[in-house]
Backbone as JSON, one array per atom type, in Angstrom:
{
  "sequence": "MFKKYHYLNTNIHKGSKVYVATIWGKIVGFIGVIHFPHPIRTNIKRVTRLVVLPDYQGIGIGTLLLNEVAKIYKDNYSFMIVTSHPAINRSLSKNNNWKLMRQGRQGGKSSNSGMPELNKTLSKERNTCSWMYKK",
  "N": [[123.45, 137.74, 170.93], [123.81, 136.41, 168.51], [125.86, 134.64, 169.06], [125.8, 131.98, 169.87], [125.16, 130.63, 167.46], [127.04, 130.47, 165.64], [129.81, 128.77, 164.34], [132.52, 129.36, 164.83], [134.78, 131.05, 167.16], [133.24, 133.23, 169.48], [133.88, 135.89, 169.37], [133.91, 139.05, 167.63], [135.77, 140.92, 165.51], [137.04, 144.23, 166.69], [137.28, 146.09, 164.9], [135.43, 145.64, 162.93], [132.75, 146.35, 160.61], [129.35, 146.27, 161.09], [126.44, 144.92, 159.68], [122.89, 144.46, 159.6], [120.26, 142.14, 159.04], [116.76, 142.62, 158.84], [113.39, 141.59, 159.65], [110.27, 142.72, 159.7], [110.99, 144.62, 161.66], [112.56, 142.88, 163.39], [115.68, 141.81, 164.28], [117.25, 139.35, 162.31], [119.52, 138.44, 161.12], [123.04, 138.98, 160.58], [126.03, 140.57, 159.27], [129.46, 140.86, 159.4], [131.99, 142.95, 158.46], [135.34, 143.49, 157.49], [138.6, 145.13, 157.1], [140.97, 143.65, 154.85], [143.98, 142.72, 155.3], [146.8, 143.06, 153.16], [149.73, 142.43, 151.44], [150.19, 143.74, 149.15], [147.93, 144.78, 147.78], [145.75, 147.23, 148.98], [143.09, 147.66, 148.98], [140.97, 145.8, 149.98], [138.12, 144.26, 151.28], [136.69, 141.94, 153.53], [134.39, 139.55, 154.43], [133.85, 138.79, 157.78], [132.13, 137.6, 159.5], [129.03, 135.87, 159.03], [125.78, 135.44, 159.87], [122.72, 133.94, 160.3], [119.68, 133.67, 162.06], [118.53, 130.57, 163.37], [115.67, 130.08, 162.88], [115.19, 131.4, 160.69], [116.72, 130.54, 158.71], [117.71, 129.11, 155.33], [116.05, 130.43, 153.61], [117.14, 132.2, 152.0], [118.08, 134.58, 153.26], [120.66, 135.12, 154.22], [122.24, 135.0, 151.93], [121.15, 137.15, 150.39], [121.62, 139.21, 152.13], [124.44, 139.24, 152.06], [124.85, 139.95, 149.31], [123.82, 142.39, 149.21], [125.4, 143.95, 150.91], [127.77, 143.67, 149.63], [127.4, 145.2, 147.39], [127.56, 147.7, 148.46], [130.36, 148.07, 148.82], [131.57, 147.53, 146.48], [132.3, 149.54, 144.5], [134.72, 150.79, 145.62], [136.29, 148.89, 146.7], [137.75, 145.67, 146.59], [135.74, 142.88, 147.35], [135.26, 140.18, 149.46], [134.6, 136.85, 150.46], [135.31, 134.05, 152.61], [134.09, 130.91, 152.92], [132.73, 127.96, 154.34], [130.32, 127.04, 154.28], [127.82, 124.99, 153.03], [125.43, 125.82, 151.71], [125.72, 128.5, 151.19], [128.01, 128.45, 149.47], [126.74, 126.98, 147.26], [124.8, 128.77, 146.6], [126.32, 131.02, 145.74], [127.82, 129.87, 143.77], [125.97, 129.82, 141.7], [125.54, 132.4, 141.13], [126.22, 135.02, 139.0], [127.56, 137.17, 139.89], [129.64, 136.65, 141.49], [132.95, 135.3, 141.93], [134.65, 132.26, 141.96], [137.57, 131.93, 143.77], [139.3, 130.28, 145.07], [139.3, 126.87, 146.12], [138.95, 124.29, 148.35], [140.48, 122.22, 151.02], [142.26, 123.74, 153.66], [145.66, 123.24, 154.66], [147.82, 123.12, 157.41], [148.64, 123.48, 160.84], [147.74, 120.96, 163.13], [146.69, 121.53, 165.6], [146.18, 124.17, 167.83], [148.38, 124.59, 170.04], [148.75, 126.46, 172.06], [146.38, 127.79, 172.29], [143.93, 125.98, 172.69], [141.14, 126.35, 172.48], [140.79, 127.41, 169.98], [140.9, 125.4, 168.1], [138.81, 124.39, 166.72], [138.37, 126.23, 164.88], [140.01, 125.77, 162.85], [140.56, 125.23, 159.26], [141.15, 122.79, 158.15], [139.61, 120.54, 158.02], [137.38, 121.06, 156.8], [135.71, 121.89, 153.67], [136.69, 124.67, 152.2], [135.74, 127.73, 150.4], [136.83, 130.5, 148.67], [135.53, 133.45, 147.67], [135.2, 136.21, 145.43], [133.49, 139.2, 144.97], [132.33, 140.3, 141.88], [133.23, 143.37, 140.12]],
  "CA": [[122.32, 137.29, 170.32], [124.03, 135.4, 167.49], [127.07, 133.91, 169.42], [125.55, 130.5, 169.99], [124.73, 130.14, 166.13], [128.18, 130.52, 164.79], [130.71, 127.63, 164.74], [133.68, 129.87, 165.15], [134.72, 131.67, 168.31], [132.15, 134.2, 169.56], [134.33, 137.33, 169.23], [134.13, 139.66, 166.38], [136.84, 142.05, 165.5], [136.47, 145.51, 167.01], [137.29, 146.96, 163.64], [134.48, 145.31, 161.88], [131.55, 147.13, 160.49], [128.3, 145.38, 161.11], [125.14, 145.26, 159.11], [122.0, 143.59, 160.12], [118.98, 141.95, 158.32], [115.63, 142.64, 159.77], [112.04, 141.27, 159.15], [109.21, 143.4, 160.54], [111.63, 145.22, 162.75], [113.26, 141.99, 164.23], [116.96, 141.35, 163.61], [117.25, 137.94, 162.09], [120.8, 138.04, 160.74], [124.06, 140.07, 160.65], [127.25, 140.28, 158.6], [130.5, 141.74, 159.82], [133.01, 143.3, 157.33], [136.54, 143.99, 158.0], [139.62, 145.24, 156.12], [141.79, 142.51, 154.83], [145.45, 143.17, 155.14], [147.4, 142.35, 152.0], [151.03, 142.93, 151.4], [150.34, 144.54, 147.97], [146.63, 145.49, 147.75], [145.21, 147.88, 150.06], [141.7, 147.88, 148.99], [140.25, 144.58, 150.06], [137.31, 144.12, 152.4], [136.27, 140.68, 153.63], [133.34, 139.23, 155.39], [134.38, 138.09, 158.94], [131.04, 136.77, 160.08], [127.57, 135.97, 158.45], [125.0, 134.57, 160.56], [121.24, 134.08, 160.32], [119.12, 132.88, 163.23], [118.03, 129.28, 162.76], [114.26, 130.09, 162.37], [115.15, 132.14, 159.32], [117.82, 129.96, 157.62], [117.22, 128.51, 154.2], [115.11, 131.09, 152.69], [117.97, 133.1, 151.21], [118.38, 135.88, 153.78], [122.06, 135.27, 154.34], [122.72, 135.36, 150.47], [120.62, 138.49, 150.15], [122.46, 140.16, 153.0], [125.81, 139.2, 151.55], [124.88, 140.6, 148.05], [123.48, 143.87, 149.36], [126.6, 144.54, 151.5], [128.85, 143.55, 148.54], [127.14, 146.27, 146.45], [128.01, 148.89, 149.16], [131.83, 148.13, 148.81], [132.09, 147.14, 145.08], [132.95, 150.56, 143.74], [135.83, 151.28, 146.16], [137.05, 147.79, 147.28], [137.47, 144.2, 146.24], [134.92, 142.36, 148.52], [135.43, 138.78, 149.48], [134.02, 135.93, 151.59], [135.73, 132.75, 152.62], [133.09, 130.11, 153.68], [132.66, 126.47, 154.22], [128.78, 126.64, 154.36], [127.5, 124.51, 151.62], [124.32, 126.62, 151.06], [126.27, 129.75, 150.57], [128.74, 128.01, 148.27], [125.96, 126.6, 146.18], [124.13, 130.06, 146.09], [127.33, 131.87, 145.09], [128.21, 129.25, 142.57], [124.9, 130.16, 140.77], [125.38, 133.96, 141.02], [127.17, 135.57, 138.08], [128.39, 138.34, 140.45], [130.63, 136.08, 142.4], [133.91, 134.48, 141.26], [135.34, 131.41, 142.88], [138.97, 132.26, 143.72], [140.03, 129.09, 145.63], [138.35, 125.93, 146.79], [139.68, 123.02, 148.88], [140.75, 122.28, 152.34], [143.52, 124.29, 153.92], [146.5, 122.52, 155.48], [148.03, 123.8, 158.58], [148.74, 122.79, 162.14], [146.59, 120.06, 163.59], [146.16, 122.07, 166.81], [146.71, 125.42, 168.41], [148.68, 124.11, 171.36], [148.71, 127.6, 173.07], [144.95, 128.19, 172.51], [143.13, 124.99, 172.27], [139.73, 126.68, 172.17], [140.82, 127.84, 168.43], [141.09, 124.26, 167.15], [137.51, 124.12, 165.92], [138.3, 127.24, 163.87], [140.8, 125.34, 161.74], [139.77, 124.75, 158.22], [141.79, 121.59, 157.53], [138.59, 119.48, 158.04], [136.2, 121.67, 156.07], [135.95, 122.24, 152.3], [136.39, 126.05, 152.16], [135.85, 128.48, 149.14], [137.05, 131.96, 148.58], [134.8, 134.11, 146.64], [135.34, 137.61, 145.27], [132.42, 139.94, 144.13], [132.69, 141.06, 140.54], [132.78, 144.71, 140.01]],
  "C": [[122.59, 136.34, 169.28], [125.23, 134.52, 167.91], [127.02, 132.48, 169.46], [125.24, 129.89, 168.65], [125.82, 130.24, 165.32], [129.16, 129.54, 165.31], [132.09, 128.12, 165.11], [133.62, 130.44, 166.55], [133.69, 132.86, 168.38], [132.59, 135.67, 169.49], [134.15, 137.75, 167.8], [135.05, 140.74, 166.52], [136.32, 143.48, 165.91], [136.49, 146.56, 165.87], [136.26, 146.64, 162.62], [133.27, 146.27, 161.82], [130.44, 146.12, 160.22], [127.1, 145.77, 160.45], [124.22, 144.2, 159.44], [120.89, 143.47, 159.03], [117.81, 141.88, 159.17], [114.39, 142.19, 159.0], [111.1, 141.8, 160.17], [109.87, 144.07, 161.84], [112.55, 144.19, 163.66], [114.54, 141.64, 163.59], [116.94, 139.9, 163.52], [118.73, 137.52, 161.54], [121.77, 139.22, 160.77], [125.29, 139.63, 159.83], [128.3, 141.28, 159.18], [131.56, 141.84, 158.63], [134.22, 143.93, 157.96], [137.62, 144.22, 156.87], [140.57, 144.2, 156.0], [143.2, 142.99, 154.46], [146.18, 142.3, 154.11], [148.69, 143.09, 151.75], [151.07, 143.88, 150.09], [149.09, 145.43, 147.79], [146.05, 145.97, 148.96], [143.74, 148.08, 150.06], [140.81, 146.66, 148.93], [139.44, 144.7, 151.33], [136.8, 142.7, 152.39], [135.29, 140.58, 154.67], [133.99, 138.42, 156.64], [133.3, 137.23, 159.61], [129.74, 137.04, 159.25], [126.86, 134.92, 159.13], [123.5, 134.85, 160.52], [120.66, 133.19, 161.39], [118.46, 131.69, 162.65], [116.59, 129.34, 162.18], [114.09, 130.79, 161.0], [116.03, 131.71, 158.34], [116.98, 129.25, 156.55], [116.27, 129.08, 153.32], [115.93, 132.28, 152.03], [118.39, 134.4, 151.85], [119.88, 136.13, 153.95], [122.68, 135.69, 153.04], [122.36, 136.82, 150.11], [121.42, 139.54, 150.86], [123.92, 140.4, 152.45], [125.95, 139.96, 150.27], [124.66, 142.01, 148.13], [124.59, 144.54, 149.97], [127.6, 144.67, 150.5], [128.74, 144.85, 147.7], [127.68, 147.64, 147.08], [129.57, 149.11, 148.88], [132.35, 148.12, 147.42], [132.76, 148.33, 144.37], [134.37, 150.92, 144.3], [136.89, 150.17, 146.62], [136.8, 146.56, 146.46], [136.83, 143.66, 147.55], [134.98, 140.87, 148.34], [134.8, 138.1, 150.75], [134.86, 134.63, 151.52], [134.72, 131.95, 153.52], [133.24, 128.68, 153.39], [131.2, 126.05, 154.21], [128.33, 126.21, 153.12], [126.38, 125.23, 150.99], [124.77, 127.83, 150.51], [127.15, 129.44, 149.42], [127.83, 127.78, 147.22], [125.33, 127.86, 145.63], [125.13, 130.96, 145.3], [127.77, 131.33, 143.87], [127.26, 129.53, 141.27], [124.71, 131.54, 140.46], [126.5, 134.42, 140.21], [128.04, 136.84, 138.72], [129.44, 137.89, 141.24], [131.68, 135.24, 141.57], [134.59, 133.62, 142.32], [136.92, 131.58, 142.74], [139.8, 130.92, 144.25], [139.04, 128.17, 146.35], [139.26, 124.72, 147.21], [139.85, 123.17, 150.42], [142.15, 122.96, 152.56], [144.29, 123.34, 154.88], [146.63, 123.2, 156.81], [148.31, 122.97, 159.71], [147.53, 122.12, 162.55], [145.98, 120.66, 164.91], [146.88, 123.36, 167.16], [147.06, 125.16, 169.86], [148.63, 125.31, 172.49], [147.29, 128.06, 173.19], [144.12, 127.09, 171.96], [141.69, 125.21, 171.84], [139.63, 127.07, 170.57], [140.73, 126.59, 167.49], [139.86, 124.02, 166.33], [137.5, 125.21, 164.81], [139.17, 126.9, 162.64], [140.02, 124.9, 160.51], [140.21, 123.42, 157.49], [140.61, 120.46, 157.31], [137.34, 119.98, 157.26], [136.66, 122.05, 154.53], [135.61, 123.73, 152.3], [136.53, 126.71, 150.73], [136.1, 129.78, 149.42], [136.43, 132.45, 147.38], [135.13, 135.62, 146.65], [134.14, 138.17, 144.43], [133.04, 140.55, 142.95], [132.27, 142.42, 140.54], [132.0, 145.07, 138.8]]
}
């Protein structure tokens, strides 16, 4: 239902927990959350996908869904999102519950020679921001 509306590949990790946003019983958005593997900290969850259907974009559904899901995790986990979406970045920059951890373009290889379909997922051409929800 959402795969053609996300710029990354259409797969979502099997270990993701998925939450949906509905309006009058119709699913209009979803967010996937996954455990973030870290060499030292074991209590980090991160957003792996956040998608709102085009007819419902621009009215705050994505940000509302993100904030509500962050509240679910905040007591037991650090909760983060890495995004290059300008509207989400603007919204989170105005929200005192979120802290900007990193901003800028990521370097890295210019291509995935073994898997060229992943080239569009590289962040070297996008301004990405890492945000952490404040407890």
